[in-house]
C-alpha positions as a printed NumPy array, in Angstrom:
array([[ 63.034,   8.805, -21.115],
       [ 62.109,   9.858, -24.641],
       [ 61.712,   6.239, -25.78 ],
       [ 59.28 ,   5.436, -22.975],
       [ 57.064,   8.364, -24.022],
       [ 56.918,   6.992, -27.549],
       [ 56.055,   3.522, -26.263],
       [ 53.312,   4.956, -24.055],
       [ 51.908,   6.981, -26.96 ],
       [ 51.826,   3.866, -29.15 ],
       [ 50.116,   1.86 , -26.397],
       [ 47.501,   4.589, -25.955],
       [ 46.878,   4.662, -29.702],
       [ 46.362,   0.899, -29.768],
       [ 43.984,   1.101, -26.813],
       [ 41.851,   3.596, -28.717],
       [ 41.72 ,   1.214, -31.674],
       [ 40.515,  -1.649, -29.439],
       [ 37.809,   0.478, -27.811],
       [ 35.002,  -0.095, -30.411],
       [ 35.439,  -3.862, -30.179],
       [ 35.299,  -3.808, -26.404],
       [ 32.252,  -1.553, -26.555],
       [ 30.47 ,  -4.083, -28.775],
       [ 31.326,  -6.928, -26.407],
       [ 30.163,  -4.84 , -23.461],
       [ 26.843,  -4.049, -25.102],
       [ 26.344,  -7.688, -26.023],
       [ 26.859,  -8.699, -22.416],
       [ 24.702,  -5.807, -21.229],
       [ 21.831,  -6.834, -23.514],
       [ 21.606, -10.253, -21.887],
       [ 20.072,  -8.798, -18.712],
       [ 17.134,  -7.014, -20.345],
       [ 16.53 , -10.058, -22.563],
       [ 16.245, -12.345, -19.563],
       [ 14.15 ,  -9.729, -17.747],
       [ 11.597,  -9.497, -20.553],
       [ 11.305, -13.274, -20.646],
       [ 10.702, -13.443, -16.901],
       [  8.163, -10.605, -17.004],
       [  5.965, -12.199, -19.64 ],
       [  6.383, -15.661, -18.122],
       [  4.966, -14.233, -14.903],
       [  2.098, -12.552, -16.789],
       [  1.202, -15.808, -18.547],
       [  1.464, -17.758, -15.289],
       [ -0.697, -15.248, -13.414],
       [ -3.304, -15.177, -16.188],
       [ -3.463, -18.974, -16.166],
       [ -4.063, -18.95 , -12.407],
       [ -6.567, -16.061, -12.334],
       [ -8.039, -15.288, -15.763],
       [-10.108, -12.4  , -14.362],
       [ -6.891, -10.505, -13.515],
       [ -5.624, -10.584, -17.105],
       [ -6.107,  -6.868, -17.79 ],
       [ -4.335,  -5.756, -14.641],
       [ -1.477,  -8.217, -15.157],
       [ -0.977,  -7.113, -18.761],
       [ -0.8  ,  -3.475, -17.706],
       [  1.818,  -4.252, -15.073],
       [  3.664,  -6.491, -17.527],
       [  3.873,  -3.871, -20.258],
       [  4.968,  -1.118, -17.867],
       [  7.785,  -3.278, -16.482],
       [  8.652,  -4.321, -20.051],
       [  9.139,  -0.647, -20.929],
       [ 11.364,  -0.098, -17.904],
       [ 13.461,  -3.123, -18.82 ],
       [ 13.846,  -2.027, -22.434],
       [ 14.966,   1.424, -21.319],
       [ 18.003,  -0.288, -19.801],
       [ 18.799,  -1.861, -23.171],
       [ 18.407,   1.499, -24.922],
       [ 20.708,   3.17 , -22.412],
       [ 23.196,   0.388, -23.103],
       [ 23.145,   1.003, -26.857],
       [ 23.596,   4.747, -26.34 ],
       [ 26.622,   4.062, -24.15 ],
       [ 27.914,   1.685, -26.843],
       [ 27.755,   4.429, -29.467],
       [ 29.43 ,   6.904, -27.125],
       [ 32.217,   4.452, -26.312],
       [ 32.776,   3.386, -29.923],
       [ 32.901,   6.988, -31.194],
       [ 36.144,   7.628, -29.315]])
């Protein structure tokens, strides 16, 4: 019984040491979504401006507001990365 507690303690200690690496991989995968989202947002703005040049101002406003919302997701991801890697 005593030996199994030592083994479990060692396994828990190793899991803590792996945590920053997994957090970095998780943030890298989590940053893919906002990156694709920003590309799609501005592709739609360019496409809409090419179709209706008079709507450029309105499309840019919508594009930048959705860009901000998408980037907030990336910032939340990096905050969670720092929280997870601090442990």
